[in-house]
ROBAKE-549166 format. One record per residue: residue in one letter; x, y, z of N, C-alpha, C in turn. Coordinates in steps of 0.02 Angstrom, whole numbers, padded with zeros to 5 digits, always signed. Example, Ala and Ser with C-alpha at 12.3 -4.5 7.8 and 13.67 -1.06 7.14 Angstrom:
2
A+00660-00284+00390+00615-00225+00390+00660-00165+00390S+00642-00112+00354+00684-00053+00357+00645+00002+00394
This chain:
452
M+05653-00757+01662+05671-00741+01587+05691-00810+01567R+05678-00831+01501+05706-00894+01472+05746-00869+01420Q+05818-00898+01405+05855-00879+01354+05882-00942+01329G+05893-00932+01262+05922-00999+01220+05884-01003+01152L+05876-01059+01133+05838-01069+01068+05764-01093+01077Q+05732-01092+01140+05673-01117+01157+05621-01066+01116G+05572-01106+01093+05521-01064+01062+05542-01030+00986V+05605-01056+00959+05616-01039+00901+05567-01062+00849G+05539-01117+00850+05479-01121+00798+05415-01110+00812A+05397-01073+00884+05338-01060+00903+05315-00998+00874R+05245-00983+00864+05222-00922+00836+05224-00878+00896L+05214-00819+00874+05208-00765+00915+05130-00755+00936G+05102-00813+00944+05028-00811+00963+05005-00807+01034R+04947-00799+01044+04929-00772+01120+04933-00826+01158R+04958-00819+01215+04945-00864+01271+04882-00868+01304T+04863-00928+01332+04805-00919+01370+04805-00891+01427E+04751-00868+01466+04756-00840+01528+04796-00884+01589S+04776-00947+01580+04804-00991+01629+04880-00998+01626E+04896-00999+01550+04973-01009+01541+05004-00942+01563S+04988-00885+01548+05011-00827+01568+05009-00814+01645E+04962-00824+01677+04971-00822+01748+05021-00871+01795G+05017-00936+01756+05057-00978+01784+05133-00964+01782K+05152-00930+01725+05222-00905+01714+05236-00852+01762A+05190-00814+01778+05202-00758+01829+05213-00774+01894G+05195-00839+01907+05197-00860+01979+05124-00854+02010M+05115-00814+02058+05049-00805+02096+04993-00777+02037K+04934-00814+02036+04880-00793+01995+04852-00720+02019I+04819-00686+01961+04799-00624+01978+04741-00628+02035M+04702-00682+02015+04646-00690+02068+04665-00705+02142D+04728-00732+02141+04748-00744+02211+04765-00675+02244I+04813-00633+02206+04822-00568+02227+04764-00529+02253Q+04711-00532+02203+04644-00502+02220+04626-00519+02294K+04629-00586+02297+04597-00615+02357+04638-00583+02428L+04707-00581+02420+04741-00554+02472+04726-00483+02480L+04720-00445+02423+04705-00371+02439+04638-00367+02468G+04587-00415+02458+04526-00403+02486+04523-00417+02563Q+04580-00456+02589+04585-00472+02655+04608-00416+02701N+04642-00367+02666+04669-00311+02711+04611-00256+02712R+04601-00254+02766+04546-00199+02776+04563-00129+02774E+04620-00116+02772+04656-00043+02772+04638-00014+02696I+04627-00058+02650+04636-00039+02577+04561-00017+02559S+04560+00044+02520+04496+00070+02497+04490+00039+02418G+04541+00026+02379+04536+00002+02326+04605-00019+02290F+04610-00043+02235+04681-00070+02203+04666-00073+02131R+04731-00077+02101+04743-00092+02028+04799-00135+02023I+04781-00187+01974+04830-00226+01952+04854-00221+01882V+04916-00208+01861+04931-00209+01803+04997-00280+01780S+04966-00314+01738+05008-00375+01719+05036-00360+01644T+05104-00368+01637+05132-00357+01573+05177-00421+01555K+05164-00451+01506+05196-00506+01483+05222-00502+01416T+05289-00510+01404+05320-00498+01336+05360-00559+01317D+05334-00577+01267+05387-00629+01229+05432-00602+01167S+05483-00617+01166+05525-00594+01118+05565-00651+01076Y+05582-00623+01016+05630-00664+00975+05681-00626+00946E+05751-00632+00955+05804-00584+00935+05849-00613+00899L+05878-00574+00856+05940-00597+00818+05988-00536+00817F+06047-00555+00824+06108-00509+00833+06164-00528+00782F+06178-00479+00732+06222-00500+00678+06285-00452+00690V+06342-00475+00666+06400-00422+00661+06415-00430+00594H+06413-00368+00558+06407-00371+00483+06352-00407+00458R+06363-00463+00425+06315-00503+00395+06299-00569+00433K+06348-00584+00472+06352-00647+00512+06316-00644+00571L+06270-00696+00575+06223-00706+00637+06267-00730+00686E+06269-00685+00748+06309-00716+00800+06269-00740+00860T+06204-00718+00869+06172-00746+00926+06094-00741+00902V+06061-00800+00931+05991-00801+00925+05963-00805+00999R+05916-00768+01011+05891-00774+01079+05804-00767+01091A+05774-00809+01135+05711-00800+01138+05697-00782+01214T+05653-00738+01236+05646-00716+01300+05573-00714+01315D+05554-00731+01376+05481-00728+01404+05489-00695+01469T+05460-00629+01476+05463-00590+01543+05400-00577+01568D+05381-00579+01624+05321-00566+01657+05334-00509+01711T+05290-00463+01717+05291-00412+01777+05225-00403+01797V+05219-00398+01867+05145-00384+01894+05166-00320+01937S+05121-00274+01929+05122-00212+01972+05063-00198+02004V+05063-00192+02072+04998-00178+02114+05000-00110+02143T+04945-00075+02131+04947-00007+02165+04880-00011+02217V+04896+00003+02274+04844+00004+02330+04829+00079+02343Y+04754+00091+02354+04724+00157+02379+04697+00154+02439V+04713+00208+02480+04687+00208+02544+04656+00276+02559N+04585+00280+02575+04557+00340+02593+04574+00346+02670H+04595+00418+02684+04614+00440+02750+04609+00509+02759D+04582+00529+02817+04585+00601+02826+04557+00649+02771G+04500+00628+02735+04468+00667+02689+04520+00666+02623K+04567+00627+02612+04609+00618+02561+04618+00549+02538V+04657+00544+02483+04661+00468+02465+04748+00461+02449G+04771+00414+02470+04844+00392+02455+04853+00341+02411D+04910+00330+02387+04921+00271+02340+04996+00251+02348S+05011+00183+02336+05078+00170+02339+05074+00099+02298T+05125+00093+02255+05143+00039+02216+05200-00008+02226F+05184-00075+02211+05240-00124+02221+05238-00174+02168S+05297-00207+02162+05298-00265+02106+05287-00334+02144V+05257-00377+02106+05249-00448+02130+05287-00496+02087Y+05336-00530+02117+05382-00575+02078+05354-00648+02069G+05377-00687+02035+05360-00751+02021+05374-00795+02087S+05434-00773+02117+05461-00809+02172+05418-00796+02231M+05378-00751+02243+05349-00742+02295+05289-00782+02315G+05281-00797+02385+05225-00839+02402+05167-00792+02440E+05112-00823+02455+05056-00779+02480+05080-00739+02542A+05117-00766+02590+05138-00723+02652+05177-00666+02629E+05219-00670+02590+05265-00610+02561+05219-00556+02523V+05185-00579+02488+05130-00530+02450+05088-00497+02494A+05059-00528+02551+05022-00499+02598+05053-00448+02641D+05126-00466+02649+05167-00410+02687+05175-00356+02645R+05182-00363+02578+05201-00306+02539+05138-00268+02532I+05077-00293+02538+05008-00255+02529+05011-00211+02593A+05021-00247+02651+05027-00209+02713+05062-00150+02712A+05125-00155+02691+05177-00098+02689+05157-00051+02641A+05131-00068+02591+05103-00023+02537+05048+00023+02567A+05008-00010+02602+04942+00022+02640+04978+00074+02688E+05033+00064+02719+05055+00113+02771+05083+00169+02728R+05121+00156+02673+05150+00210+02637+05089+00248+02612A+05041+00220+02583+04985+00266+02550+04967+00317+02604R+04960+00293+02674+04942+00351+02714+04978+00414+02719L+05035+00413+02687+05085+00463+02686+05073+00508+02626V+05018+00486+02583+05008+00532+02522+04941+00562+02528F+04936+00622+02515+04867+00652+02530+04854+00682+02467N+04818+00650+02418+04782+00679+02349+04716+00687+02375E+04697+00735+02322+04613+00747+02328+04582+00684+02314P+04521+00670+02345+04488+00605+02325+04462+00603+02260Y+04460+00537+02228+04428+00527+02170+04411+00449+02175E+04360+00430+02129+04351+00361+02123+04387+00326+02063L+04407+00266+02073+04437+00229+02019+04391+00220+01955P+04423+00210+01898+04370+00190+01844+04329+00130+01866E+04271+00134+01832+04223+00082+01849+04207+00036+01796G+04208-00028+01802+04177-00077+01751+04210-00078+01691G+04197-00133+01652+04226-00127+01583+04266-00194+01567V+04243-00244+01538+04281-00301+01525+04295-00302+01452L+04352-00317+01430+04377-00319+01365+04440-00377+01350E+04439-00405+01297+04493-00440+01275+04501-00432+01196A+04558-00390+01182+04566-00365+01118+04635-00377+01086E+04642-00374+01020+04706-00377+00989+04722-00329+00942L+04773-00284+00949+04788-00239+00896+04812-00271+00827P+04781-00241+00768+04800-00269+00709+04873-00268+00689S+04897-00324+00655+04976-00324+00636+04975-00386+00598N+05017-00380+00538+05030-00441+00501+05095-00474+00536L+05112-00464+00582+05169-00500+00626+05136-00561+00658R+05069-00560+00673+05039-00605+00723+05044-00683+00708D+05043-00699+00643+05035-00767+00626+05107-00792+00593A+05148-00749+00589+05220-00763+00560+05267-00807+00616E+05286-00851+00591+05337-00896+00626+05395-00855+00636P+05421-00845+00704+05478-00793+00715+05542-00800+00676R+05556-00872+00670+05621-00872+00630+05629-00853+00565A+05563-00868+00536+05568-00855+00461+05551-00783+00450L+05506-00752+00500+05500-00673+00493+05564-00635+00508A+05601-00658+00562+05662-00623+00573+05718-00629+00523A+05713-00691+00484+05756-00695+00434+05743-00645+00373G+05667-00642+00362+05647-00604+00308+05665-00533+00323I+05658-00505+00381+05680-00436+00398+05758-00426+00395A+05798-00477+00411+05869-00467+00400+05879-00469+00318D+05845-00506+00288+05867-00502+00213+05845-00435+00185A+05792-00403+00208+05765-00337+00187+05821-00284+00213V+05846-00282+00267+05898-00246+00287+05967-00254+00254F+05983-00311+00241+06049-00320+00206+06043-00304+00128A+05985-00306+00106+05977-00289+00032+05994-00212+00020A+05992-00175+00076+06020-00107+00068+06093-00092+00077D+06122-00141+00089+06195-00143+00100+06235-00145+00035C+06237-00092-00003+06256-00091-00069+06296-00038-00091V+06305+00009-00040+06351+00066-00057+06420+00054-00059E+06448+00070-00107+06524+00064-00115+06558+00106-00066G+06600+00071-00019+06636+00100+00043+06582+00103+00108G+06530+00083+00096+06485+00076+00155+06475+00008+00175S+06449-00010+00245+06429-00070+00271+06384-00065+00330I+06354-00115+00340+06318-00117+00413+06356-00146+00462N+06384-00109+00507+06432-00144+00552+06395-00188+00604A+06335-00180+00616+06300-00218+00670+06223-00214+00653T+06185-00272+00667+06114-00262+00656+06084-00299+00711E+06027-00281+00740+05987-00320+00797+05918-00313+00775I+05885-00367+00776+05811-00370+00756+05769-00411+00818F+05721-00369+00839+05678-00381+00880+05604-00399+00869L+05582-00455+00887+05500-00468+00878+05480-00470+00944Y+05418-00432+00962+05390-00442+01026+05313-00449+01016R+05292-00482+01071+05221-00496+01082+05204-00469+01156D+05174-00416+01158+05152-00397+01233+05075-00405+01247T+05073-00442+01299+05002-00446+01329+04998-00406+01396V+04952-00353+01397+04938-00309+01460+04868-00327+01479R+04865-00336+01540+04807-00343+01577+04801-00298+01637V+04738-00263+01640+04729-00215+01698+04661-00235+01738V+04673-00243+01792+04613-00264+01841+04609-00207+01909N+04552-00188+01915+04547-00152+01977+04487-00173+02023S+04481-00136+02077+04430-00162+02129+04362-00137+02114R+04350-00098+02052+04285-00080+02034+04259-00111+01974G+04286-00170+01955+04263-00207+01906+04288-00206+01834V+04348-00170+01828+04378-00166+01771+04421-00229+01756D+04421-00260+01693+04463-00319+01683+04475-00325+01608K+04526-00283+01590+04541-00281+01517+04604-00307+01496T+04608-00343+01442+04670-00365+01408+04685-00342+01341Q+04739-00324+01331+04758-00311+01255+04822-00342+01233V+04826-00363+01162+04881-00392+01145+04908-00358+01088K+04970-00347+01088+04997-00306+01021+05064-00336+01002Y+05080-00339+00937+05144-00366+00906+05182-00305+00881R+05252-00310+00881+05286-00259+00859+05353-00280+00842A+05394-00239+00815+05458-00263+00785+05504-00205+00780M+05562-00212+00804+05611-00155+00799+05681-00181+00770I+05713-00132+00724+05773-00147+00695+05828-00091+00717E+05881-00114+00750+05936-00076+00766+05996-00087+00729A+06020-00035+00687+06068-00050+00633+06128+00009+00647I+06190-00011+00621+06238+00046+00625+06263+00042+00556P+06242+00082+00508+06266+00102+00442+06337+00135+00457T+06385+00118+00413+06458+00144+00414+06481+00155+00357F+06513+00218+00339+06558+00229+00281+06628+00243+00300T+06666+00206+00267+06747+00206+00272+06775+00229+00213E+06819+00278+00218+06867+00298+00169+06930+00320+00195G+06975+00271+00173+07047+00271+00193+07040+00249+00275E+07071+00286+00314+07070+00267+00388+07020+00304+00426D+06973+00342+00394+06928+00376+00428+06856+00339+00416S+06808+00344+00462+06741+00312+00456+06689+00350+00488V+06636+00346+00463+06582+00388+00498+06523+00336+00509E+06489+00342+00569+06434+00282+00584+06378+00335+00608L+06310+00305+00592+06252+00329+00608+06217+00269+00654Y+06179+00288+00691+06132+00241+00729+06060+00239+00705E+06034+00190+00691+05963+00187+00654+05923+00142+00702A+05857+00164+00724+05814+00120+00757+05755+00130+00716Y+05726+00076+00692+05672+00078+00653+05618+00025+00680R+05559+00063+00700+05503+00016+00731+05441+00009+00685F+05406-00037+00690+05349-00051+00653+05306-00115+00683T+05242-00114+00656+05193-00165+00675+05171-00201+00622D+05186-00182+00557+05175-00221+00498+05235-00228+00462F+05250-00278+00440+05315-00295+00396+05302-00284+00325D+05339-00239+00285+05344-00221+00224+05417-00222+00208P+05443-00280+00165+05512-00286+00151+05548-00224+00115A+05501-00201+00065+05523-00139+00025+05534-00085+00067R+05487-00073+00110+05493-00013+00151+05551-00022+00196V+05562-00075+00233+05621-00083+00273+05686-00073+00221T+05694-00098+00172+05752-00099+00131+05759-00023+00111S+05703+00019+00089+05716+00090+00087+05727+00125+00138E+05706+00110+00201+05733+00151+00254+05804+00146+00269I+05823+00077+00273+05896+00075+00282+05950+00093+00224A+05921+00093+00164+05964+00125+00105+05964+00189+00117E+05905+00223+00139+05915+00308+00157+05970+00318+00198K+05973+00281+00257+06026+00286+00306+06102+00277+00278M+06100+00223+00236+06164+00212+00199+06190+00273+00165Q+06139+00305+00129+06151+00366+00083+06169+00426+00138E+06140+00425+00193+06147+00482+00233+06220+00474+00267V+06244+00413+00286+06312+00407+00310+06366+00422+00262Y+06349+00409+00196+06404+00421+00146+06400+00498+00144L+06340+00533+00132+06348+00608+00136+06363+00640+00196R+06358+00607+00238+06388+00640+00309+06463+00643+00297R+06493+00597+00277+06572+00602+00268+06596+00654+00225R+06547+00681+00173+06562+00736+00126+06533+00798+00153A+06498+00798+00200+06458+00866+00214+06510+00925+00243Q+06497+00985+00228+06530+01041+00245+06499+01094+00289K+06526+01131+00321+06489+01185+00356+06496+01245+00319P+06428+01268+00309+06427+01330+00258+06442+01391+00287A+06440+01447+00248+06451+01513+00280+06401+01528+00316T+06409+01557+00381+06364+01575+00429+06380+01635+00457P+06333+01679+00485+06266+01658+00498+06222+01677+00432M+06163+01652+00430+06113+01659+00376+06047+01647+00402T+05993+01669+00365+05927+01653+00380+05905+01610+00320A+05864+01560+00337+05850+01504+00290+05771+01473+00305R+05747+01445+00254+05694+01408+00258+05712+01335+00280V+05692+01319+00334+05709+01247+00355+05653+01200+00362V+05669+01134+00340+05617+01084+00336+05625+01034+00387L+05578+01014+00430+05582+00960+00481+05551+00899+00453R+05575+00832+00465+05549+00775+00444+05507+00747+00501S+05463+00695+00479+05423+00669+00528+05432+00655+00603K+05498+00638+00616+05516+00627+00683+05519+00684+00726E+05550+00737+00693+05548+00803+00734+05476+00840+00740I+05433+00820+00682+05371+00850+00682+05336+00827+00748G+05344+00757+00754+05311+00728+00808+05330+00742+00876E+05400+00768+00887+05425+00797+00945+05389+00861+00949L+05387+00906+00908+05354+00976+00917+05289+00961+00933M+05246+00918+00899+05176+00910+00919+05171+00878+00988S+05218+00835+01013+05209+00813+01076+05224+00862+01126E+05257+00912+01119+05272+00967+01165+05210+01022+01161L+05172+01024+01113+05115+01067+01114+05066+01035+01149A+05059+00961+01133+05002+00927+01162+05011+00923+01236G+05074+00918+01265+05086+00907+01332+05062+00961+01379D+05070+01023+01339+05046+01087+01376+04971+01076+01397L+04933+01030+01354+04863+01028+01358+04839+00970+01396N+04889+00940+01440+04873+00878+01474+04830+00900+01535Y+04776+00866+01554+04745+00876+01614+04779+00887+01676A+04839+00852+01686+04881+00861+01751+04908+00925+01742N+04939+00947+01687+04957+01019+01684+04909+01068+01688V+04855+01061+01659+04796+01103+01674+04777+01116+01743Y+04779+01054+01782+04750+01050+01854+04799+01087+01893A+04868+01094+01875+04918+01117+01919+04923+01188+01893Q+04884+01215+01849+04888+01281+01827+04954+01304+01787G+04987+01241+01750+05045+01244+01719+05046+01258+01653N+04979+01255+01620+04980+01258+01550+04984+01331+01524L+05023+01342+01469+05036+01411+01445+04966+01435+01399H+04933+01368+01369+04881+01396+01314+04817+01366+01349K+04759+01399+01331+04706+01384+01367+04651+01373+01304K+04598+01345+01324+04540+01321+01267+04524+01395+01233G+04514+01390+01175+04496+01448+01125+04552+01485+01108E+04608+01479+01135+04666+01529+01122+04692+01511+01054A+04705+01560+01012+04736+01555+00944+04807+01529+00952L+04824+01479+00943+04888+01444+00968+04945+01483+00906Q+04923+01487+00840+04967+01509+00797+04951+01589+00783G+04929+01618+00828+04924+01697+00825+04854+01723+00787D+04835+01775+00794+04776+01803+00766+04772+01797+00688T+04841+01819+00658+04835+01826+00589+04891+01772+00558P+04888+01708+00565+04928+01658+00534+04938+01666+00457S+05008+01651+00429+05010+01651+00360+05024+01590+00323G+05023+01532+00378+05036+01472+00355+04983+01421+00352D+04987+01357+00365+04947+01304+00359+04918+01296+00435P+04849+01294+00445+04824+01294+00514+04843+01220+00537L+04854+01218+00611+04863+01150+00633+04800+01127+00661T+04783+01060+00648+04732+01015+00672+04762+00959+00705L+04768+00951+00766+04805+00897+00800+04752+00849+00844T+04758+00789+00834+04718+00748+00874+04754+00692+00910L+04743+00686+00981+04767+00638+01022+04734+00574+01017C+04761+00517+00993+04723+00459+00989+04754+00395+01020G+04703+00343+01014+04726+00281+01042+04774+00247+01002Q+04755+00246+00930+04789+00202+00886+04803+00237+00818V+04867+00217+00802+04895+00239+00733+04926+00175+00703R+04895+00153+00639+04914+00094+00612+04998+00092+00600G+05029+00053+00628+05096+00043+00614+05140+00065+00674S+05106+00097+00726+05139+00119+00782+05133+00062+00840G+05190+00054+00871+05191+00004+00921+05163+00041+00991N+05147+00099+00997+05119+00137+01049+05048+00128+01055S+05019+00103+01000+04937+00103+00994+04920+00063+01047A+04851+00078+01070+04827+00038+01128+04740+00046+01133F+04720-00003+01161+04634+00010+01171+04626+00043+01228F+04666+00042+01275+04658+00076+01346+04722+00085+01375D+04717+00130+01432+04778+00152+01456+04793+00113+01521G+04845+00144+01558+04868+00105+01623+04816+00096+01670D+04760+00139+01673+04712+00127+01727+04657+00082+01697G+04656+00061+01640+04602+00032+01604+04545+00064+01573V+04560+00125+01568+04512+00176+01538+04518+00167+01459A+04453+00162+01427+04459+00166+01357+04474+00226+01329L+04518+00230+01269+04548+00276+01232+04506+00310+01196T+04491+00370+01194+04434+00419+01155+04475+00467+01120D+04477+00466+01051+04516+00513+01016+04487+00581+01029T+04543+00629+01042+04522+00702+01062+04561+00745+01016T+04529+00789+00982+04565+00846+00944+04574+00907+00983V+04638+00908+01008+04659+00966+01058+04673+01032+01028I+04696+01029+00963+04701+01086+00928+04662+01084+00855R+04617+01134+00839+04582+01128+00781+04581+01200+00748N+04606+01192+00691+04617+01247+00640+04656+01312+00675G+04712+01279+00709+04762+01334+00740+04744+01346+00817S+04683+01342+00841+04664+01361+00912+04645+01298+00956V+04669+01302+01025+04659+01259+01072+04586+01241+01077S+04569+01174+01065+04494+01159+01063+04478+01104+01128A+04527+01076+01154+04513+01028+01211+04574+01011+01247Y+04569+00985+01301+04624+00962+01348+04613+00874+01340Y+04663+00837+01377+04657+00767+01372+04693+00749+01436G+04689+00679+01455+04731+00659+01510+04702+00597+01543T+04734+00580+01596+04713+00521+01633+04650+00529+01682H+04617+00477+01706+04557+00476+01740+04559+00520+01799R+04610+00512+01845+04618+00555+01901+04606+00631+01887F+04648+00660+01840+04639+00728+01830+04578+00747+01792A+04551+00703+01748+04484+00714+01721+04439+00726+01769S+04440+00679+01824+04386+00683+01884+04393+00749+01923Y+04450+00776+01929+04467+00833+01969+04444+00894+01929L+04451+00891+01865+04428+00952+01821+04354+00944+01800G+04327+00890+01800+04255+00885+01779+04259+00878+01699E+04318+00858+01682+04321+00854+01600+04299+00790+01569P+04293+00787+01505+04269+00714+01479+04334+00660+01490E+04317+00597+01499+04366+00549+01511+04396+00528+01443T+04452+00544+01426+04488+00525+01373+04541+00468+01375G+04561+00457+01435+04621+00408+01437+04684+00446+01425D+04746+00410+01447+04803+00441+01429+04827+00423+01352L+04804+00461+01305+04815+00442+01236+04888+00443+01216P+04906+00389+01181+04980+00379+01172+05003+00402+01093C+04956+00416+01054+04976+00429+00990+04951+00496+00960L+04979+00528+00907+04966+00592+00881+04951+00586+00807R+04903+00625+00785+04884+00631+00713+04873+00696+00700L+04911+00726+00654+04917+00789+00628+04879+00794+00556E+04837+00837+00540+04812+00840+00477+04859+00869+00424P+04858+00844+00357+04907+00862+00316+04895+00940+00295G+04939+00967+00259+04931+01034+00241+04931+01042+00165S+04952+01101+00137+04941+01116+00073+05008+01124+00025L+05063+01106+00063+05130+01115+00034+05146+01069-00014T+05151+01080-00081+05177+01034-00135+05252+01029-00141A+05268+00976-00168+05345+00966-00188+05369+01029-00229D+05330+01042-00280+05349+01102-00326+05353+01174-00283E+05309+01177-00250+05312+01242-00209+05371+01248-00160L+05383+01187-00130+05441+01188-00083+05514+01204-00128N+05511+01170-00185+05569+01184-00217+05576+01248-00259A+05536+01291-00250+05531+01349-00285+05585+01393-00260E+05605+01386-00199+05654+01426-00172+05705+01383-00134P+05772+01404-00119+05811+01363-00073+05785+01341-00014W+05800+01285+00018+05788+01261+00075+05827+01221+00109I+05838+01217+00176+05878+01169+00211+05833+01114+00237E+05855+01044+00229+05812+00991+00253+05853+00955+00302C+05820+00963+00373+05857+00936+00423+05850+00857+00419V+05905+00819+00416+05911+00744+00407+05927+00716+00473S+05967+00744+00513+05991+00715+00582+06005+00770+00628L+05965+00770+00685+05977+00821+00733+06002+00789+00801S+06036+00833+00841+06051+00798+00917+05991+00802+00949G+05931+00838+00928+05875+00833+00967+05839+00897+00958L+05774+00895+00942+05744+00959+00937+05725+00984+01003Q+05742+01054+01008+05735+01093+01070+05681+01130+01054V+05622+01127+01110+05570+01167+01113+05556+01181+01183D+05554+01257+01180+05540+01294+01254+05472+01334+01246L+05412+01309+01267+05358+01354+01260+05352+01412+01295Y+05383+01411+01358+05383+01467+01402+05434+01526+01379N+05488+01497+01353+05540+01553+01323+05532+01559+01258D+05474+01535+01223+05454+01549+01148+05518+01534+01105Y+05541+01471+01107+05602+01454+01071+05597+01380+01044I+05625+01380+00984+05630+01315+00943+05703+01316+00913G+05736+01256+00915+05798+01263+00886+05828+01191+00899G+05900+01187+00880+05935+01124+00878+06000+01121+00851E+06039+01075+00861+06111+01066+00826+06094+01009+00771I+06113+01034+00709+06097+01005+00654+06167+00959+00635R+06168+00895+00635+06224+00856+00615+06225+00841+00552L+06171+00828+00511+06171+00821+00445+06102+00854+00408A+06111+00898+00361+06058+00930+00325+06078+00927+00250Y+06033+00934+00210+06034+00951+00131+06009+01013+00118H+06061+01052+00078+06039+01125+00061+06015+01110-00012H+05950+01124-00024+05923+01101-00083+05921+01181-00120R+05959+01177-00186+05953+01238-00224+05970+01233-00297D+05925+01259-00336+05931+01260-00413+05943+01182-00430G+05898+01140-00398+05892+01069-00427+05960+01023-00398K+06002+01057-00358+06054+01016-00319+06051+01015-00249S+06083+00973-00221+06070+00957-00143+06144+00953-00117L+06169+00996-00072+06233+00999-00036+06227+00980+00021P+06266+00927+00053+06265+00900+00122+06294+00953+00163L+06260+00981+00222+06297+01017+00271+06302+00987+00344T+06345+01010+00386+06357+00991+00445+06383+01044+00484G+06378+01036+00558+06415+01078+00603+06377+01146+00613I+06308+01149+00607+06276+01206+00611+06214+01200+00671T+06186+01258+00683+06128+01240+00731+06076+01306+00696M+06019+01292+00722+05960+01330+00700+05921+01358+00762S+05892+01410+00757+05855+01442+00812+05799+01492+00776A+05742+01498+00821+05697+01547+00800+05643+01564+00866K+05603+01604+00856+05554+01616+00907+05497+01563+00894L+05479+01528+00931+05418+01478+00925+05361+01509+00895S+05336+01571+00926+05277+01592+00902+05277+01620+00833D+05340+01644+00806+05340+01659+00732+05342+01595+00695V+05374+01543+00712+05370+01480+00675+05294+01461+00663L+05256+01451+00723+05194+01424+00726+05153+01466+00682G+05158+01527+00667+05118+01568+00636+05125+01568+00561S+05184+01544+00545+05197+01551+00472+05223+01474+00453L+05217+01424+00484+05237+01356+00457+05187+01333+00404R+05227+01284+00363+05189+01255+00304+05194+01185+00312L+05135+01141+00304+05137+01067+00305+05128+01038+00244S+05168+00980+00226+05162+00944+00165+05091+00909+00148D+05069+00903+00090+05011+00874+00073+05022+00795+00075T+05084+00770+00086+05102+00698+00090+05115+00679+00163T+05084+00615+00189+05096+00599+00254+05143+00537+00262S+05161+00521+00327+05198+00456+00340+05181+00442+00418V+05207+00388+00441+05204+00367+00512+05269+00362+00539N+05283+00391+00592+05351+00377+00630+05338+00375+00707D+05346+00317+00735+05340+00299+00805+05263+00304+00810N+05250+00358+00858+05180+00370+00883+05145+00434+00847Y+05180+00450+00786+05157+00507+00755+05130+00484+00680E+05080+00516+00663+05051+00501+00601+05032+00582+00570G+05056+00598+00509+05038+00658+00477+05085+00680+00430P+05087+00745+00416+05136+00764+00358+05208+00750+00368D+05240+00726+00315+05309+00706+00315+05359+00755+00310R+05338+00821+00299+05370+00869+00298+05340+00938+00334M+05383+00981+00368+05356+01045+00393+05404+01096+00382L+05386+01152+00350+05422+01205+00330+05421+01261+00376L+05482+01273+00404+05485+01332+00459+05527+01389+00416R+05494+01447+00418+05532+01507+00383+05565+01545+00438G+05615+01581+00404+05644+01637+00449+05691+01609+00500M+05723+01546+00496+05757+01512+00539+05833+01539+00542A+05849+01556+00605+05934+01581+00603+05972+01518+00603I+06028+01525+00554+06073+01463+00543+06143+01491+00574L+06171+01462+00624+06238+01480+00643+06283+01426+00633
């Protein structure tokens, strides 16, 4: 790792292969040669990850630290066919290692692999790629870009009694290369940024803080300012939030972060590994939202890329090309997805380990939503979803109770319901947004939620 002001003026441009391998110590081709010399090994996979970062740390508006880092990691997995099974073992290669030490690590990994008894399968075959994910961060000079992001953050610091106690800005360039013993050699480069901020509201001797982490791959100053301004307003309202009279039953609205979490739970049930272990609750063709749903039908696609998401990729950790797969269509399970190994076991299409979610928008308009009172979840301790116990709920730290054109901030409440009831009657907004690895409706209406 390199720290200090080195690279301050350098672009987050892509390094050449020779530069990259030199910084990692031993070259990938040398590791391949050593692997080929060990006759106990039936196959291998090498994953090289190189991350360059430029970081700013502020206390209030004062810049305290500037840091540039350059990290390289190399992971090697060896596969050994034995006793009608296949075993695997993984180890790391560090820049300080010489050939003899790496050869010893390979031999030790081969011995460990003999203790693993997986069903046999072939590694992915062939495929050479060098690709770069789209981002407007690519050609920006890091110092100027980070300063522009800081300006956008502090433009939102204008709430009386409020302040941003701490701000950290991170710019990253990730270069991932996957090589295996069957001809796979793929490299992808991605650019991403993250803002961590602590908006604070102080009144007298009392203060309230919120933690905000905002991630993106395309810099839009207005959007950053809007995001932070929204959090400044939230921390102000949290100071004034009250616990309502409970219990009650209400229409509750989730935002995109929690919608993404719910969709991830539903998708996880349909993963090849889960299906192979016979642990999936829902099967192909099953009506996930019941036989007579009264809400908007779910159509969920697992995909390789969502513009704006740092999770986007061309291929997964095995070097398998990612193929968008619709796992839920019009409320029914339509497909499974997952890694190469379990696709091989099941005889299913090779999708790759898909990192992103895309949910089709629904029909819920703002006018329809506001026609009756509703509670908007702004901050939760975490959405709790249990497919097997048919449960959805969570502790609400801050919510807005919208009624008769007014919004009252609430706190200190929990929500819960039967998941099957919620799925059968949920409504999806006709407007969309991107949050982390999720793209889809920015509002989801859940009917009949118990509020305590």
